[in-house]
C-alpha positions as CSV (number, residue, x, y, z in Angstrom):
1,M,154.1,112.4,97.5
2,A,153.7,114.3,100.8
3,A,150.4,116.2,101.5
4,P,151.9,119.7,101.1
5,N,153.6,118.6,97.8
6,R,150.4,117.0,96.6
7,R,148.5,120.3,97.2
8,A,151.3,122.2,95.4
9,M,151.1,119.8,92.5
10,I,147.3,120.1,92.2
11,L,147.6,123.9,92.3
12,L,150.3,123.9,89.6
13,L,148.2,121.7,87.4
14,V,145.1,123.9,87.8
15,L,147.0,127.2,87.2
16,S,148.9,125.7,84.2
17,G,145.7,124.4,82.7
18,T,143.9,127.7,83.2
19,I,146.6,129.8,81.6
20,I,146.9,127.4,78.6
21,S,143.1,127.2,78.3
22,I,142.9,131.0,78.1
23,C,145.8,131.3,75.7
24,M,144.6,128.6,73.3
25,G,140.9,129.4,73.6
26,L,141.5,133.0,72.5
27,R,143.9,132.0,69.7
28,Q,141.6,129.4,68.3
29,S,138.6,131.8,68.3
30,L,140.3,134.6,66.3
31,G,138.8,133.1,63.1
32,L,135.4,134.3,64.2
33,F,136.6,137.9,63.7
34,M,137.7,137.5,60.1
35,R,134.3,138.2,58.4
36,P,133.2,141.2,60.6
37,M,136.6,142.8,60.5
38,T,137.1,142.4,56.8
39,L,133.7,144.0,56.2
40,D,134.1,146.8,58.7
41,I,137.7,148.0,58.2
42,G,138.0,147.0,54.6
43,V,141.0,144.6,54.8
44,S,141.0,141.5,52.7
45,A,140.8,137.9,53.9
46,A,144.4,137.5,52.7
47,S,145.5,140.4,54.9
48,F,143.7,139.0,58.0
49,G,145.1,135.6,57.2
50,F,148.6,137.0,57.0
51,A,148.2,138.7,60.4
52,I,147.2,135.3,61.9
53,A,150.0,133.6,60.0
54,L,152.5,136.2,61.4
55,Q,151.3,135.4,64.9
56,N,152.1,131.8,64.3
57,I,155.5,132.3,62.7
58,V,156.5,134.8,65.4
59,W,155.3,132.3,68.0
60,G,157.5,129.6,66.4
61,I,160.6,131.8,66.0
62,S,160.4,133.2,69.5
63,Q,159.6,129.8,71.2
64,P,163.2,128.6,71.5
65,F,164.3,131.9,73.0
66,V,161.3,132.2,75.3
67,G,161.9,128.6,76.4
68,A,165.6,129.3,77.0
69,L,164.7,132.3,79.1
70,A,162.3,130.1,81.2
71,D,165.0,127.5,81.5
72,R,167.4,130.1,82.9
73,Y,165.2,132.5,84.9
74,G,162.1,130.4,85.7
75,A,158.6,130.4,84.3
76,R,156.9,133.3,86.2
77,P,158.6,136.4,84.7
78,V,158.3,134.9,81.2
79,L,154.6,134.2,81.8
80,V,153.8,137.7,83.1
81,W,155.5,139.6,80.3
82,T,154.2,137.5,77.5
83,A,150.6,137.7,78.9
84,L,150.9,141.4,78.7
85,C,152.1,141.2,75.1
86,Y,149.1,139.0,74.3
87,A,146.6,141.5,75.8
88,A,148.3,144.4,74.0
89,G,148.1,142.6,70.6
90,L,144.3,142.1,71.0
91,L,143.8,145.7,71.9
92,L,145.8,146.9,68.9
93,M,143.5,144.9,66.6
94,V,140.6,147.0,67.9
95,V,142.2,150.3,66.9
96,S,143.9,149.1,63.7
97,R,142.5,150.4,60.4
98,G,144.8,148.8,58.0
99,T,147.2,145.9,57.4
100,L,150.2,147.5,59.3
101,G,148.3,147.6,62.6
102,L,147.0,144.0,62.1
103,D,150.6,142.8,61.4
104,V,152.0,144.5,64.5
105,A,149.1,143.0,66.5
106,G,150.0,139.6,65.0
107,F,153.6,140.0,66.1
108,L,152.6,140.8,69.7
109,L,150.2,137.9,69.8
110,G,153.0,135.6,68.6
111,I,155.3,136.7,71.5
112,G,152.4,136.4,73.9
113,T,151.5,132.9,72.8
114,A,155.1,131.7,72.9
115,G,155.1,132.3,76.7
116,T,151.6,131.4,77.7
117,A,150.9,128.3,75.6
118,F,152.5,124.9,76.1
119,G,156.3,125.3,75.9
120,V,157.0,127.1,79.2
121,L,154.3,125.5,81.4
122,M,154.8,122.0,80.1
123,G,158.5,122.3,81.1
124,V,157.5,123.1,84.6
125,V,154.9,120.3,84.8
126,T,157.3,117.8,83.2
127,R,160.1,118.6,85.7
128,A,157.6,118.4,88.6
129,T,156.3,114.9,87.6
130,P,158.0,111.5,88.0
131,P,158.8,109.8,84.7
132,E,156.3,107.0,85.1
133,R,153.4,109.6,85.4
134,R,154.7,112.2,83.0
135,S,152.7,111.3,79.9
136,Q,149.3,111.2,81.6
137,T,150.0,114.3,83.7
138,V,151.0,116.4,80.7
139,G,147.9,115.0,78.9
140,L,145.7,116.1,81.8
141,V,147.1,119.7,81.7
142,A,146.8,119.8,77.9
143,A,143.2,118.5,78.2
144,A,142.3,121.1,80.7
145,G,143.9,123.7,78.4
146,S,141.4,122.6,75.7
147,L,138.4,123.9,77.7
148,G,139.1,127.5,76.7
149,T,137.9,127.0,73.2
150,L,134.7,125.3,74.4
151,V,133.9,128.4,76.4
152,L,135.5,131.3,74.6
153,A,134.4,130.5,71.0
154,P,130.6,130.7,71.8
155,F,131.3,133.6,74.2
156,G,133.1,135.5,71.5
157,Q,130.5,134.8,68.9
158,G,127.7,135.9,71.3
159,L,129.5,139.2,71.9
160,I,130.1,139.8,68.2
161,D,126.4,139.2,67.5
162,A,125.2,141.3,70.4
163,F,127.7,144.2,70.6
164,G,130.0,144.0,67.6
165,W,133.5,142.7,67.1
166,Q,135.2,145.6,68.8
167,V,133.5,144.9,72.2
168,A,134.3,141.2,71.8
169,M,137.9,141.9,71.1
170,I,138.2,144.2,74.1
171,A,136.7,141.5,76.3
172,F,139.2,139.0,74.9
173,A,142.1,141.4,75.7
174,A,140.8,141.6,79.3
175,I,140.7,137.8,79.6
176,A,144.3,137.7,78.2
177,G,145.4,140.1,80.9
178,S,144.0,137.9,83.6
179,M,146.7,135.4,82.9
180,V,149.1,137.6,84.8
181,A,147.3,136.9,88.0
182,F,147.3,133.1,87.4
183,A,151.1,133.2,86.7
184,L,152.1,134.9,90.0
185,P,152.2,131.8,92.2
186,I,154.2,129.7,89.7
187,R,157.6,130.5,91.1
188,G,156.7,129.4,94.6
189,L,155.3,126.1,93.2
190,E,158.4,125.5,91.2
191,I,160.4,125.8,94.4
192,A,158.1,123.6,96.5
193,L,158.1,120.8,93.9
194,D,161.8,121.0,93.1
195,A,160.8,121.8,89.5
196,Q,163.2,124.7,88.8
197,P,165.4,124.4,85.7
198,A,168.5,124.6,87.9
199,A,167.4,121.6,89.9
200,A,166.8,119.5,86.8
201,G,170.3,120.5,85.5
202,A,172.0,119.5,88.7
203,R,170.6,115.9,88.3
204,A,171.6,115.6,84.7
205,L,174.8,115.3,82.6
206,P,176.3,118.8,82.4
207,Q,175.6,120.2,78.9
208,S,175.4,123.6,77.4
209,I,172.5,124.8,75.2
210,G,174.7,124.7,72.2
211,E,175.8,121.1,72.9
212,A,172.1,120.1,73.5
213,L,171.1,121.6,70.2
214,R,173.9,120.0,68.3
215,D,173.0,116.6,69.7
216,A,169.4,117.0,68.9
217,L,169.9,118.3,65.3
218,A,172.2,115.4,64.6
219,H,169.6,112.9,65.8
220,R,167.6,111.6,62.9
221,G,164.5,111.0,65.0
222,Y,164.4,114.5,66.3
223,V,164.7,115.9,62.8
224,F,161.9,113.6,61.5
225,M,159.6,114.5,64.4
226,T,160.3,118.2,63.8
227,L,159.5,118.0,60.1
228,A,156.3,116.0,60.8
229,F,155.2,118.6,63.3
230,F,154.9,121.1,60.4
231,A,151.8,119.3,59.2
232,C,150.2,119.6,62.7
233,G,150.4,123.4,62.6
234,F,149.5,123.6,58.9
235,Q,146.3,121.6,59.2
236,L,145.0,122.9,62.5
237,V,145.6,126.7,61.9
238,F,144.0,126.5,58.5
239,I,140.9,125.0,60.1
240,T,140.6,127.5,62.9
241,T,141.3,130.4,60.7
242,H,139.4,129.5,57.5
243,L,136.7,127.0,58.5
244,P,134.2,129.8,59.5
245,A,134.6,131.5,56.1
246,Y,134.4,128.2,54.2
247,L,131.2,127.2,56.0
248,Q,129.6,130.6,55.1
249,L,130.5,130.0,51.4
250,C,128.8,126.6,51.7
251,G,125.6,128.2,53.1
252,V,126.0,127.0,56.7
253,A,124.8,129.4,59.4
254,P,127.5,131.6,61.1
255,G,126.6,130.2,64.5
256,V,127.6,126.7,63.5
257,S,131.3,127.9,63.2
258,A,131.4,128.9,66.8
259,T,129.7,125.7,67.9
260,A,132.2,123.7,65.8
261,L,135.1,125.5,67.5
262,G,133.5,124.8,70.9
263,L,133.1,121.1,70.0
264,I,136.7,121.0,69.0
265,G,137.6,122.2,72.5
266,L,135.3,119.8,74.2
267,F,136.4,116.7,72.4
268,N,140.0,117.9,72.5
269,T,139.8,117.6,76.3
270,I,138.8,114.0,76.1
271,G,141.2,113.1,73.3
272,T,144.2,114.8,74.8
273,Y,143.8,113.1,78.1
274,C,143.3,109.7,76.4
275,F,146.4,110.1,74.3
276,G,148.3,111.0,77.5
277,L,147.2,107.7,79.1
278,L,148.0,105.8,75.9
279,G,151.4,107.4,75.7
280,A,152.3,105.9,79.1
281,R,151.7,102.3,77.7
282,Y,152.3,102.3,74.0
283,S,154.8,103.7,71.5
284,Q,154.6,107.4,71.6
285,K,156.1,107.9,68.1
286,H,153.5,105.5,66.5
287,L,150.6,107.2,68.4
288,L,151.8,110.5,67.0
289,A,151.9,109.0,63.5
290,L,148.3,107.7,63.9
291,I,147.1,111.2,64.9
292,Y,148.5,112.6,61.7
293,L,146.9,109.8,59.6
294,L,143.5,110.0,61.3
295,R,143.3,113.8,60.9
296,T,144.0,113.5,57.2
297,L,141.4,110.8,56.8
298,F,138.8,112.8,58.6
299,I,139.5,115.8,56.3
300,V,139.0,113.6,53.3
301,I,135.7,112.3,54.6
302,F,134.5,115.8,55.4
303,L,135.2,116.9,51.8
304,L,133.5,113.9,50.3
305,V,130.1,114.3,52.0
306,P,127.8,117.3,51.5
307,V,128.7,120.1,53.8
308,S,125.9,120.8,56.4
309,A,125.6,121.8,60.0
310,T,125.5,118.1,61.0
311,S,128.6,117.0,59.0
312,T,130.5,120.1,60.2
313,L,129.8,119.3,63.9
314,V,130.7,115.6,63.4
315,F,133.9,116.7,61.7
316,A,134.7,119.1,64.5
317,A,134.2,116.4,67.1
318,A,136.4,114.0,65.3
319,M,139.2,116.5,64.8
320,G,138.8,117.6,68.4
321,M,139.6,114.1,69.6
322,L,143.0,114.5,67.8
323,W,143.6,118.2,68.3
324,L,146.2,118.5,71.0
325,G,146.8,114.8,71.6
326,V,150.3,115.5,70.2
327,S,151.3,117.5,73.3
328,P,151.8,114.7,75.8
329,L,153.4,112.5,73.2
330,V,155.9,115.1,71.9
331,T,156.7,116.1,75.5
332,G,157.2,112.5,76.5
333,I,159.5,111.7,73.6
334,L,161.7,114.9,74.2
335,A,162.0,114.3,78.0
336,R,162.9,110.6,77.6
337,V,165.3,111.0,74.7
338,F,167.0,114.2,75.6
339,G,166.3,114.9,79.3
340,L,164.9,117.9,81.1
341,T,167.8,120.4,81.4
342,H,167.2,122.1,78.1
343,F,163.7,120.9,77.6
344,G,162.3,124.4,76.9
345,T,164.9,125.1,74.2
346,L,164.5,121.7,72.4
347,Y,160.7,121.9,72.6
348,G,161.0,125.4,71.1
349,V,162.9,124.2,68.1
350,V,160.4,121.4,67.4
351,F,157.6,123.9,67.9
352,F,159.2,126.3,65.4
353,S,158.4,123.8,62.7
354,H,154.8,123.6,63.9
355,Q,154.5,127.3,63.7
356,V,156.1,127.5,60.2
357,G,153.3,125.1,59.2
358,S,150.8,127.3,61.0
359,F,152.0,130.4,59.1
360,F,151.6,128.7,55.8
361,G,148.3,127.2,56.8
362,A,146.7,130.5,57.7
363,W,148.3,132.6,54.9
364,M,148.0,129.9,52.1
365,G,144.3,129.6,52.8
366,G,143.7,133.4,52.3
367,L,145.9,133.5,49.2
368,V,144.2,130.5,47.6
369,F,140.8,132.0,48.3
370,G,141.9,135.4,47.0
371,W,143.2,133.9,43.7
372,T,140.6,131.3,43.0
373,G,137.5,132.2,45.1
374,S,137.6,128.6,46.5
375,Y,139.4,126.6,49.2
376,D,139.6,123.4,47.1
377,F,143.4,123.6,46.5
378,A,144.0,124.4,50.1
379,W,142.1,121.4,51.3
380,G,144.2,119.3,48.9
381,A,147.4,120.6,50.4
382,L,146.2,119.7,53.9
383,I,145.7,116.1,52.7
384,A,149.1,115.7,51.0
385,I,151.1,117.2,53.9
386,G,149.2,115.1,56.4
387,A,150.1,111.9,54.6
388,L,153.8,112.9,54.4
389,A,153.8,113.6,58.2
390,F,152.4,110.2,59.0
391,A,155.2,108.5,57.0
392,L,158.0,110.6,58.6
393,Q,156.6,110.1,62.2
394,W,156.2,106.4,61.8
395,M,159.8,106.0,60.7
396,M,161.2,108.1,63.6
397,D,164.2,106.8,65.6
398,D,163.2,107.4,69.2
399,R,166.3,106.0,70.8
400,P,168.4,108.4,73.0
401,P,171.6,109.8,71.6
402,P,174.6,107.6,72.3
403,V,175.9,109.6,75.3
404,R,172.5,109.4,77.1
405,R,172.0,105.8,76.0
406,G,175.2,104.9,77.7
407,L,174.0,106.5,80.9
408,G,170.9,104.3,81.0
409,A,168.3,106.5,79.5
410,L,164.8,105.0,79.4
411,A,163.9,102.7,76.6
412,P,161.2,103.8,74.2
413,A,157.7,103.4,75.6
414,G,155.8,100.6,74.0
415,A,158.6,100.1,71.4
């Protein structure tokens, strides 16, 4: 790679990692606000959980459309407008005094997250990277994107303790707005690195969005991976939304929750990059399956031992190692099996399943606690769904569709 292109690539990776880091760090820290907001404005845990669940389902529903817009018009305008939606949603939570305001805020946060999380930027990075370095490069960006939780969770908890949840939420809104500035250079970098969607389409078999979707939905492996991704969202969003409240019920100090979320971010950085490296050498579908299995086993162990600050932090570190390791693996499978022309759209459909799981993980936790006063049934659901996801992902057929196979698409990595 020539020196100017190398500089452009480094800048793209830094900006992408920063935007994803802000987006995911803010999103994964919202659980810290459940307790103070429910006490202050009088909404129930179920109502707060539904607003977070709504964010996730709107994120999932809008992701294919946001991805299609980025495939057509480029990443920068999508990033700018969705970052503004994100900031607006956080500000609305400050002034809301009931469930309607929280739900509208959740809707705006969902739109904002669809544009500023993985789907759009991973498409840019994937198109800018040679196939042989794609898995580790995407893993590097996703790993950098994990640092946001490490910083923003303790920062948010500190602001809540010192100044109250309203000041903390306003600060989060300002941080979300800063993503606009980081998004502005993206278009020039796409051009410099020949990573525009039109350039990828010119190098591929001509295919409409409808044809790409029909091919994908007729592909058994794509369907299996999409269904398994439900468990990913279900488990992770339940933990980020309800772990702080669960720990308080168990008598663990509130500060441990923020530390646990920060540890998830720290170890996620390590784990995601490692899975990116492993995905370049071994079967990506089997690595995905192992992530689902290990997450489920760690949940079982966490529930079997006495809950304490130590066991919580060990659990957070273990889960963090597996948190976003799915990103380079899913991205690598999609790019290899279906190509890059409609990557944003196909990723969006897979991610919709993830967000349906996120919706039910956040909402179900609040409902179960409201009905029973306990999270026991909810933890059991996490274990059952995780085991099913492992089985589906392990059995995935990751061969390209017949048309692309005939054109010499790459063989499965490590198959």
